[in-house]
N, C-alpha and C positions, 0 to 999 in steps of 0.2 A: 364408301363403306357404311355399314349399318349395324347398329346395336339393337337387338330385339329384347324388349322388356316384357316379362310376363306379369299380368295383372290378375289378382284373385282377391276379391273382397266380399264380405258378407256381414249383414247387420240384422238384428231383430229388435223391434221396439213396438210399443203400443201408443195409439193416439186417441184423443177424446172425441173422435168423430165417428158417426155411423159408417158401416162398411160401404153403403151405396155412395156416400159422398166421397170417400177415399177412392173407391174404384173409379168414379167419374173423373176425378182429377188425374189419376195415374194412367188411365186408359186413353186420355186425351193427350197425345204425345206433345203437341206444341204447348199446351197448358202446363203439363208436368215439367217439360224442359225449361220453361220460363223461370223455374225455381233453381235451375242448375247454374252455378257461377261460371263466369268466363267463357260463355258460349258466344261466339262472334255471329254465327248464322246457323239456323236450322232450315234446311231446304227439303221441301216435300217432293219426293221422287215419285209419288203415286203408289197405289196398291199397298198402302200401309208401310212404306219404306221412307226413311228420312236420312239425310246426310247431315252429320254434325260437323261444323267447322269451329274449332275452338280458337280463342284468342291466341295470338303468337306470344310466346314467352322467350326470355333471353335478352340478348343485346342486339343492336343493329347488325353487328358482324356475325353473330351466332344466334339466329332465331329459329325456334322450333314451333311448328303448328301441327296439332293433331287433327286429322280429318278422317272420318269413318262413316259408314252407313249401316243402318240396321233396319230389318223388317220386323214390325211389331204385330203381335196377335194377342187379343184380349178375350177372356172368357169370364163373363160375369158370374155364371153358376159356379165355376171353380174358384172364383176370386183370384184370377191370375192375369198378369200381363207378362208376356215373354218376348224377348228380342233376340234375333239371330243376325249374324253378320251378313252383309251384302258383299260378296267377293269382288275384288278388283277396284274398290273405291277407297282412295286415301292411303294412309300409312298405318292403319290399325284395323284389327278385327276384334270387335267387342260383342259379347253376348251376355244375357242375364235374365233376371225375372223379379217380379213382385209377386208375393203370395199373401193373400189377405184372409183373415179369419175373424168372424164376429165374436166380440167379447161383451155382449149385453150393453149396447150403447157406445162401446169403444171398439177399436179395430186393432188386432195384432197384425203386424207387418213384418214379413221376412223379405229382405233385399239381398240378391246375389248378383255379382257381375264378375266376369273374367274375360281374358283375351290377351292379345299381343299388340304392342305398339313398337313400330320400327322407327328408330331415331337415327338420323343421318350423322353419325359420329364414327371416328376411327375405333376399331375394336379395343385399342389400348384404353379408351375412355370408359369401357364397360363398368369397371369397378366404381366409377364416380356417377355415371349416368343412371344405372339401374336404381340405386336408392333414391336419387333425386326425383326421377319420374314416378316411382312407386309412391313416394311421400307426397308429391304434388297431386297425383290422382286420388290418393286417400283423403287429402285435405278437401279437394273439390267435392268428393262424394259425401263426406261428413257435413260440409256446409249445405249441400243439396238436401240432405236428410233433415238438418236443423231447420232449413227454410220450409220444408214440407210440414214438419212438426208444428211450426208456427202457423202455417196455413190451416192445419187441422185442429187448432185450439190447444196445443200443448200435449205433453206426454200423459198417458193414462196411468 
């Protein structure tokens, strides 16, 4: 049995770095992902696609590992990095985007991500599993953003 958890997060913030520097980091998937907590492995699948293998969470008896793949496309002129799910890889389908705008020496950043994570649990556990998975995903993304803000010299 599987419980499907819907993910939908969005953040907007500004950093003290020029847009070109921010774009160079976010468009370089391995460099950007190096700031994301609890990634066990990032596997280059070629053609702009990467498989994320997160660290296992839980106990020895009940461990959950989220694995998914995304194809990335970046456009410097539009200030965007977009990722779309690669079907048939892992137990999640995740999509999202970074949208950057120049703010005179600083950069405004809009981050959006959404998707579905399939957790191998009985349906009776849905009431417990959904808030736990959502909360964990939100904490990881917030830590990721905090790490990037530090990389870019702080919030503007």
